[in-house]
C-alpha positions in Angstrom: 46.8 -40.4 0.4 45.6 -43.9 -0.3 42.6 -43.9 -2.6 40.0 -46.5 -1.9 36.4 -47.0 -3.0 34.1 -46.6 0.0 31.3 -49.1 0.7 27.8 -47.8 0.2 26.4 -46.5 3.4 22.8 -46.7 4.7 19.9 -44.6 3.5 19.8 -43.0 7.0 23.1 -41.3 6.3 21.8 -40.2 2.9 19.1 -38.2 4.7 21.6 -36.0 6.4 24.6 -35.9 4.0 24.5 -34.3 0.5 27.2 -36.8 -0.5 28.1 -40.1 1.1 30.6 -41.9 -1.1 34.0 -40.3 -1.0 37.0 -41.5 -3.0 39.8 -39.6 -1.2 40.5 -37.4 1.9 40.5 -34.4 -0.4 37.1 -35.3 -1.7 35.9 -35.8 1.9 37.1 -32.3 2.9 35.6 -30.6 -0.1 32.2 -32.3 -0.1 31.3 -33.4 3.4 28.1 -31.5 4.4 25.8 -32.4 7.3 22.2 -31.2 6.8 20.5 -30.5 10.1 16.7 -30.7 9.9 14.3 -28.6 12.0 13.5 -30.1 15.4 15.7 -33.1 15.0 15.1 -35.9 17.5 17.3 -39.0 17.2 14.7 -41.3 18.8 11.9 -40.4 16.4 13.9 -39.5 13.3 16.4 -42.4 13.3 15.2 -45.2 15.5 11.5 -45.0 14.9 12.1 -44.3 11.2 14.2 -47.5 10.8 11.7 -49.4 12.9 9.0 -48.4 10.3 11.1 -48.9 7.2 13.1 -51.9 8.2 11.7 -53.3 11.5 13.7 -56.5 11.6 17.1 -54.8 11.2 19.4 -55.8 14.1 20.0 -52.8 16.4 21.6 -54.2 19.6 23.1 -57.6 20.6 23.7 -57.6 24.3 25.7 -60.2 26.2 27.2 -60.5 29.7 30.0 -62.4 31.4 27.4 -64.9 32.8 26.4 -66.1 29.4 23.1 -64.1 29.0 22.2 -62.9 25.5 19.5 -60.6 24.3 18.9 -59.5 20.7 16.9 -56.3 19.8 15.7 -55.2 16.4 15.0 -51.6 15.7 11.3 -52.4 16.1 12.1 -53.8 19.6 14.0 -50.6 20.6 11.2 -48.4 19.2 8.5 -50.2 21.2 10.5 -50.6 24.4 11.5 -47.0 24.4 7.9 -46.0 23.9 6.9 -48.1 26.9 9.8 -46.7 28.9 8.9 -43.1 28.0 5.3 -43.8 29.1 6.6 -45.1 32.4 8.8 -42.0 32.9 5.8 -39.8 31.9 3.8 -41.4 34.7 6.4 -40.2 37.1 6.1 -36.6 35.8 9.2 -36.7 33.7 8.9 -34.4 30.7 10.6 -31.7 28.7 13.8 -30.3 30.3 13.7 -32.6 33.3 17.1 -34.1 34.2 17.5 -37.8 34.7 20.8 -39.5 35.8 21.5 -42.9 34.3 24.0 -45.1 36.3 23.6 -48.2 34.2 27.1 -49.6 33.6 26.6 -51.7 30.4 23.1 -52.9 31.1 20.7 -53.2 28.2 18.2 -50.7 29.8 20.6 -47.8 29.0 19.6 -47.8 25.3 15.9 -47.8 25.9 16.2 -45.2 28.7 18.2 -42.9 26.4 15.6 -43.2 23.6 12.8 -42.7 26.1 14.3 -39.5 27.5 14.9 -38.2 23.9 11.3 -38.8 23.1 10.2 -36.8 26.1 12.6 -33.9 25.4 14.1 -34.6 28.8 17.9 -34.4 29.6 19.9 -37.6 30.0 22.9 -37.5 32.4 25.0 -40.7 31.9 27.2 -41.4 35.0 29.7 -43.9 36.1 28.9 -46.5 38.8 32.1 -45.4 40.6 30.4 -42.3 42.0 30.4 -42.0 45.8 27.5 -40.6 47.7 29.3 -37.2 47.8 29.7 -37.3 44.0 26.0 -38.0 43.6 25.0 -35.2 46.0 27.2 -32.8 44.1 25.6 -33.8 40.7 22.1 -33.6 42.1 22.7 -30.1 43.5 24.4 -28.8 40.3 21.9 -30.3 37.8 18.6 -30.3 39.8 18.3 -34.0 39.0 14.7 -35.3 39.3 15.2 -39.0 38.9 18.0 -41.6 39.0 17.8 -44.8 37.0 20.5 -47.2 38.2 21.8 -50.7 37.9 20.5 -52.7 40.9 23.9 -53.5 42.4 24.1 -53.2 46.2 27.0 -50.8 46.2 25.4 -48.5 43.7 22.0 -48.4 45.3 23.6 -48.0 48.8 25.5 -44.9 47.6 22.3 -43.4 46.1 20.3 -44.1 49.2 22.9 -42.4 51.3 22.9 -39.4 49.0 19.1 -39.1 48.5 18.2 -37.3 51.7 20.6 -34.5 50.7 19.1 -34.1 47.2 15.9 -32.0 47.5 15.1 -32.1 43.8 15.3 -35.9 43.6 11.8 -37.4 43.3 12.2 -41.0 42.0 14.7 -43.9 42.2 14.4 -46.6 39.6 16.4 -49.9 39.7 17.0 -52.4 36.9 17.5 -55.1 39.5 18.4 -57.6 40.8 18.4 -55.4 44.0 15.3 -53.2 44.3 15.6 -51.5 47.7 12.6 -50.1 49.6 11.3 -46.9 48.1 12.6 -47.8 44.6 10.7 -48.8 41.5 11.5 -51.9 39.6 12.2 -50.8 36.0 11.4 -53.9 34.0 8.0 -54.5 35.7 7.0 -50.9 35.4 7.9 -50.8 31.7 6.1 -54.0 31.1 2.9 -52.6 32.7 3.2 -49.1 31.2 0.2 -47.4 29.5 0.3 -46.7 25.8 2.8 -43.8 25.1 1.4 -40.4 24.3 3.9 -38.6 22.2 4.4 -34.9 23.2 3.2 -32.5 20.5 6.6 -30.8 20.4 9.3 -32.8 22.2 12.2 -30.4 21.6 13.8 -27.6 19.6 17.2 -28.2 18.2 19.0 -26.1 20.7 17.4 -27.6 23.8 19.7 -29.6 26.0 19.5 -33.3 25.3 22.6 -34.7 27.0 24.7 -33.6 30.0 28.1 -34.9 31.0 30.0 -34.1 34.2 33.6 -34.1 33.1 36.6 -33.4 35.4 39.5 -31.2 34.5 42.9 -31.1 36.0 41.6 -29.1 38.9 38.4 -28.0 40.5 35.0 -29.7 40.6 33.5 -31.5 37.5 32.0 -29.2 34.9 28.7 -29.8 33.1 29.1 -30.3 29.3 25.7 -29.7 27.6 24.9 -31.1 24.2 21.8 -30.2 22.2 19.5 -32.4 20.1 21.7 -32.0 17.0 24.7 -33.7 18.7 24.0 -37.2 17.3 24.4 -36.0 13.7 28.0 -35.1 14.6 28.7 -38.8 15.0 28.0 -39.6 11.4 31.7 -39.1 10.7 32.7 -41.0 13.9 30.9 -44.1 12.9 30.7 -44.1 9.1 34.2 -42.7 8.3 36.3 -43.6 11.3 34.8 -46.8 12.5 34.0 -47.4 8.8 30.6 -48.9 9.6 27.8 -49.9 7.1 24.7 -52.0 7.2 25.8 -55.5 8.3 28.5 -54.2 10.6 28.6 -55.5 14.2 30.5 -52.9 16.2 32.0 -53.3 19.7 33.4 -50.3 21.6 34.9 -51.1 24.9 33.4 -48.4 27.1 31.0 -48.1 30.0 27.9 -46.1 29.4 28.8 -43.6 32.2 31.5 -42.1 29.9 31.2 -40.0 26.8 33.0 -42.6 24.7 29.9 -44.8 25.0 27.7 -42.6 22.8 30.6 -42.3 20.4 30.8 -46.0 19.9 27.6 -47.7 21.2 24.7 -45.6 20.0 24.3 -42.6 17.7 26.7 -42.9 14.8 26.4 -46.7 14.7 22.6 -46.7 14.3 22.8 -43.9 11.8 25.2 -46.1 9.8 22.7 -48.9 10.0 25.1 -51.1 12.0 24.4 -53.4 14.9 25.8 -52.3 18.3 27.4 -55.2 20.2 27.6 -54.9 24.0 29.6 -57.2 26.3 28.5 -56.4 29.9 31.4 -57.4 32.2 32.8 -56.3 35.6 36.4 -57.3 35.2 38.4 -56.8 32.0 40.0 -60.2 30.9 41.7 -59.9 27.5 41.4 -63.6 26.7 37.6 -63.5 27.5 37.2 -60.5 25.3 38.9 -62.3 22.4 36.7 -65.3 22.9 33.6 -63.1 22.7 34.9 -61.4 19.5 35.4 -64.8 17.9 32.0 -66.2 19.1 30.0 -63.2 17.9 32.0 -62.4 14.8 32.7 -58.8 15.6 33.5 -56.8 12.4 34.5 -53.5 13.9 36.3 -52.9 17.2 37.3 -49.8 19.1 39.2 -49.7 22.4 41.9 -47.6 24.2 45.5 -48.5 23.4 45.8 -50.2 26.9 43.3 -52.8 25.8 45.2 -53.6 22.6 48.5 -53.9 24.6 47.0 -56.5 26.9 45.3 -58.4 24.0 48.5 -58.8 21.9 50.1 -60.6 24.9 47.5 -63.3 24.6 47.8 -66.1 22.0 45.6 -64.3 19.5 46.1 -66.9 16.8 44.0 -69.3 18.9 41.0 -67.2 18.1 39.2 -66.9 14.8 38.9 -63.2 14.2 38.4 -63.5 10.4 35.2 -61.4 10.6 37.2 -58.4 11.9 37.3 -55.6 9.2 38.3 -52.5 11.0 40.0 -51.4 14.3 40.2 -48.0 15.9 41.7 -46.5 19.1 42.0 -43.2 20.9 42.7 -41.6 24.3 46.3 -42.7 25.2 49.8 -43.1 23.8 49.9 -45.8 21.1 53.2 -47.6 20.9 53.9 -48.2 17.1 55.1 -51.7 17.9 51.6 -52.5 19.4 50.0 -51.3 16.2 52.5 -53.4 14.1 52.0 -56.5 16.2 48.2 -56.2 16.1 48.3 -55.9 12.3 50.6 -58.9 12.1 48.3 -61.0 14.3 45.0 -60.0 12.9 45.7 -58.5 9.4 43.9 -55.3 10.5 45.5 -51.9 10.9 44.9 -49.7 14.0 43.5 -46.3 13.1 43.8 -43.6 15.7 41.5 -40.7 16.5 41.0 -37.8 18.8 38.1 -35.9 20.4 36.6 -34.7 23.6 33.5 -34.9 25.7 32.8 -31.5 24.3 33.0 -32.7 20.7 32.6 -35.7 18.5 35.7 -37.1 16.6 37.7 -34.0 15.6 40.8 -35.8 14.2 40.9 -39.3 12.7 42.6 -41.8 10.5 40.0 -42.2 7.8 39.7 -45.0 5.1 41.6 -43.2 2.4 44.6 -42.5 4.6 47.7 -44.5 5.5 47.9 -44.8 9.3 50.9 -43.3 11.0 51.1 -45.1 14.4 51.2 -42.6 17.1 49.5 -39.9 15.1 45.9 -38.9 15.6 45.4 -38.6 11.9 44.0 -35.7 9.9 41.2 -33.1 10.8 37.6 -34.1 10.5 36.3 -31.6 7.9 33.1 -31.4 9.9 35.1 -29.0 12.0 37.4 -26.1 10.9 40.5 -27.3 12.9 43.6 -25.1 13.5 46.8 -25.4 15.5 47.4 -22.0 17.1 50.7 -21.0 18.7 51.0 -18.6 21.6 50.7 -15.6 19.3 47.3 -16.9 18.0 48.9 -17.7 14.6 48.7 -20.9 12.7 51.6 -23.1 13.9 54.1 -24.2 11.2 54.8 -27.9 10.8 56.7 -29.2 13.9 55.6 -26.3 16.1 53.4 -27.0 19.0 50.1 -25.2 19.5 46.6 -25.5 20.9 44.0 -27.4 18.9 41.2 -24.9 18.2 38.0 -25.1 16.2 37.1 -22.0 14.2 33.4 -21.1 14.8 31.1 -20.1 11.9 30.8 -16.4 11.5 27.0 -16.6 11.4 26.9 -17.6 15.1 25.9 -21.2 14.5 28.1 -24.1 15.7 29.1 -27.3 13.9 27.0 -30.4 14.6 28.6 -32.2 17.5 30.2 -29.3 19.2 28.9 -28.8 22.7 26.3 -26.1 23.5 27.9 -24.7 26.7 29.3 -25.4 30.1 25.9 -25.4 31.8 25.5 -22.6 34.4 29.1 -21.5 33.9 29.1 -18.6 31.4 32.6 -17.6 32.6 34.2 -21.0 31.7 32.3 -21.1 28.4 33.6 -17.6 27.6 37.2 -18.7 28.5 37.1 -21.5 25.9 35.1 -19.6 23.3 36.5 -16.3 22.2 38.1 -14.6 19.2 36.0 -16.8 16.9 37.3 -20.1 18.2 36.6 -22.9 20.6 39.9 -23.7 22.4 40.1 -27.4 23.3 42.9 -27.0 25.8 44.8 -29.8 24.0 48.3 -29.3 22.6 49.5 -30.9 19.4 51.7 -30.4 16.4 51.3 -31.0 12.7 53.9 -32.8 10.5 54.8 -32.1 6.9 51.9 -34.3 5.6 49.3 -32.6 7.8 49.0 -35.4 10.3 48.4 -34.2 13.9 50.4 -35.5 16.9 49.1 -35.2 20.4 51.4 -33.6 23.1 49.1 -33.3 26.1 46.6 -31.2 27.9 47.6 -27.5 28.1 47.5 -27.8 31.9 49.3 -31.1 31.9 52.4 -30.1 29.8 55.4 -30.5 32.1 57.6 -27.5 32.5 61.1 -28.6 33.6 64.2 -26.4 33.7 62.6 -24.2 31.0 61.6 -27.1 28.7 58.0 -27.9 27.8 57.5 -31.7 27.8 54.4 -33.4 26.6 53.5 -36.5 28.8 52.1 -38.3 25.8 55.4 -38.4 23.9 57.3 -39.6 27.0 54.7 -42.4 27.5 55.2 -43.4 23.9 58.9 -43.6 24.3 58.7 -45.7 27.5 56.3 -48.1 25.9 58.9 -49.0 23.2 60.9 -50.8 25.9 60.0 -54.5 26.2 59.7 -54.3 30.0 56.9 -51.8 29.9 53.3 -53.0 29.5 51.6 -49.8 30.7 52.9 -46.3 31.5 51.5 -43.0 32.8 53.7 -39.9 32.8 53.0 -37.1 35.2 54.8 -34.1 36.7 56.2 -34.0 40.2 57.1 -30.7 41.9 60.9 -30.0 42.2 62.6 -27.2 44.0 65.4 -26.9 41.4 63.7 -27.7 38.1 60.1 -26.6 38.9 58.8 -29.9 37.8 60.4 -33.3 36.9 59.0 -36.1 34.8 57.7 -39.2 36.6 56.8 -42.4 34.8 54.5 -44.9 36.7 55.1 -48.2 35.0 53.5 -51.7 35.0 56.1 -54.3 34.1 55.8 -57.3 31.8 55.8 -60.6 33.7 59.3 -61.5 32.6 60.7 -58.3 34.0 58.9 -58.1 37.4 61.8 -59.9 39.2 64.2 -57.3 37.8 62.3 -54.3 39.2 64.9 -52.0 40.8 67.6 -49.4 40.2 69.2 -51.2 37.3 66.0 -51.6 35.4 65.1 -47.9 36.1 68.5 -46.8 34.7 68.0 -49.1 31.6 64.5 -47.6 30.9 65.8 -44.0 31.4 68.7 -44.6 29.0 66.3 -46.2 26.5 64.0 -43.1 26.6 67.0 -40.8 26.1 67.8 -42.7 22.9 64.2 -42.7 21.6 63.4 -39.1 22.2 65.2 -35.8 23.2 67.3 -36.7 26.3 65.8 -33.8 28.4 62.5 -35.6 28.4 63.5 -38.7 30.2 61.7 -39.6 33.4 63.9 -38.7 36.4 61.5 -40.6 38.6 60.2 -44.1 37.8 57.8 -46.1 40.0 56.9 -49.7 39.3 53.3 -50.6 40.3 51.1 -53.7 39.9 48.4 -51.7 38.1 47.5 -48.2 37.1 44.4 -46.4 38.3 41.8 -46.6 35.5 38.3 -45.8 34.5 36.2 -48.9 33.8 36.6 -48.3 30.1 40.3 -48.9 30.5 41.5 -45.3 30.4 44.4 -44.4 32.7 43.5 -41.8 35.4 46.6 -39.6 35.5 44.8 -37.3 38.0 44.7 -40.1 40.6 48.5 -40.5 40.3 49.1 -36.8 40.7 46.9 -36.7 43.7 48.6 -39.6 45.3 52.0 -38.0 44.7 50.9 -34.7 46.2 49.6 -36.5 49.3 52.9 -38.4 49.6 54.9 -35.1 49.4 52.6 -33.4 51.9 52.9 -36.2 54.5 56.5 -37.0 53.8 
């Protein structure tokens, strides 16, 4: 392992770690210990504490694609979240009440989250892509009492359509510009709120603080519940993966409706004393993002591999990225050539990581490690990580197995691990048994201990008796110069059970060549890069892949489209 001296982290981290400065990964594994106080509340114990001790410290720098800019100190976030909590209190929101936030990247997300924490209420971040049926489902499952939403016509229209079918829903709040009849205008209500009366006991540590609806490969979305200790789990995410410190300005490309937002735009960043940078946009334009990074001198950047793939195709040397210190990525196949090109153009290595909505960062490429492009990195010692084969034994190097987290024998759980699948004890029990939490993700470990992702347990393609991980086929496809983006899925096949399909977005120079010859060329290329049996027997060229607004490819949408095509001929 590379040995480096680690920059001194903020005093907030020192409140919760027995040791903060590590000189090696081995030191990190031996001495990382997170102390969890009684009745921890992030809004009071971190935000308000910093606001008292260092009120002028930058907390949030918000910009949008129209040129607007708002800067908040910790004192600003503290006072605005008090006023927002008071407004919510006036509507009857209190301990345990569930509030859905559909706020895109709007600045009111941060003050709303802190306000709900201060009240001991439950925040339910959600994407603006929800249909009225999606909203009805969530309201029914979670007994949602209030929705706070960005005031876009399409969002408010879906909510208005759903509201009559949501008996628990009492209040609708808009951030504007559209404030429909029957809705409350958030900014004016916060501005006129009465002084905040802090609850005597806002929460216990095991109360539910955060609820995410997350979709699996089949069935309706499940509810992932996190308790009030969850933010402390992101100390490692921000301080030792994003490598943040006081003075850092961190940008994570994620919409607030997804779990990745609180990974990169909130908890760990503020614990590390860093400033969260937000670029509020509707359409991803790599050149514009590079311009923003130059203008605001971003020091730390995190995005899915797809974002990096598009950015390196721009003329990066036109932009002054000299402030950039650290770059991280997770979620999809990372082509080693992309990592090499990014480092060549910026001088900064790409460091990969892995985790779930149910966890914080579980595997990462930490400061003392040499990155291996394509590898997730090494286990986060916050969790007791194992790779278990089908016999529930520790997999040997090179052997595939399920990533599992050993649970403490005293019945507690590591900070950052989810509390339960809310109202679904059967599903919770299926993932928690025999002393482990089973992630459902398949990986293998190399001789150096680095972990390599294979795919979701349910997504592994079984073709002619072979088990094929989509992730490794995507990685192989992406090494061909014609391929800008790639999603690998399974297609049913009468003879082989399943066959591998690659859905590909071509580079501009190759679009005119789309056809049988290029398909054969890519197939042969994959056969040379990886085991020949893994090559995609079906290749489809498309203009774009279905994605979340954070840039993550939606493999499930491709599978569903293929199934409909098969059913209707």
